[in-house]
N, C-alpha and C positions, 0 to 999 in steps of 0.2 A: 536456568535449568527448567525443564518441563514441569516438574513437581518437586517442591522442596518442603519436607516435613521432618519432624524430629524422630518419630518412631516408625519402624518398619510397617506396623499394622496401619498406621495413619497414611503412610506412603501408598500402600497397596489399595486401601479403600479410596483415598483421594484420587489417585491416578486412574483407578478403575472407573470411577464416576466420570472423570474427564474424558476418558477413552470411550466409554459407552455413550455419553452425550454427543461426542463428535461423530461416532459411527451412526448413531440414530439420525442426526441431522444429514449426514451423507446418504443414508439409506432413503430418507424422504426425497432428497433431490434425485437420486437414482431412480426411484419409483416413478417419478414424473417424466424423467428423460427417456425412459424405456418406451413410452407411448409415442414419442416423436417419430421414430423411423416408420412405424405403422401408419401414422397419420400422413406423413410425406408420401409414402408409397401409394396410398389410396388417392391422395390428392393428385399426384402426377399421372397415375395409370387409370384412374376412375374405375378401378376394378376392385370389387369387394368380395370376390370369391374366397371362400374359406373363413370369412369373418362372420361372427354371430352378433347380431344386434342385441340379443338377449344377454349375452356375456358382457358386452360393453355397457349396456344399461345397468346390469348388476354391479359392474365396477363403479359406475356413477352413483348408484344408490349407496354402496358401501362408503364411498368417498364423502358423500353428503352427510351421512350419519356420523362418520368419524370427525368431520369438521365440526358438527354440532357438539359432539362429545368433547372434543378438544377445547371448544369455546367455553363450555360449562366448567371444565376443569382448569381453564386458563393455561393450557399447554400450547403455547404459541408456536413452538417448533413443529409439533404434530399438525396443528391447524394450517400453518403456512405450507408445509409439505403436501398436505392433501388438497389444498386449494390449487397449488401448482399442478398437482397430478390431475385434478378434476378438469382443469383447463384443457390439457392435452387429450385426456381420455374423452372428455365431452366433445371436443373437436372431432376426434375420430368417430365417435358415435354419430355425430351430425353428418359426417361424410358418408358413413355406411347407410344411413337413412336416405340421404340425397341420391346416392349412386345405385342403390338397390332398386329404386323405382324406375331407373332408365333401362 
């Protein structure tokens, strides 16, 4: 069974922790994956219309600070998720900078 405990309160707290941890990990993965379609679109079309380099640079800054915070607190799920996110967001930022100049 998913969660086996003796009392209902322990079941609820234990299962809730497992569920929240799972959802948190899934949300970290989803956060990173959501940057991929934008990066692919810019890469294929070389069109950055409607994209703000300031917004993506802001995303990168937030991701770097969050990675540092996660490292300090030894939160490896958060750190891994934001590193993954930074890769795709950073790639999109680099593409925006590259193609805005052309």
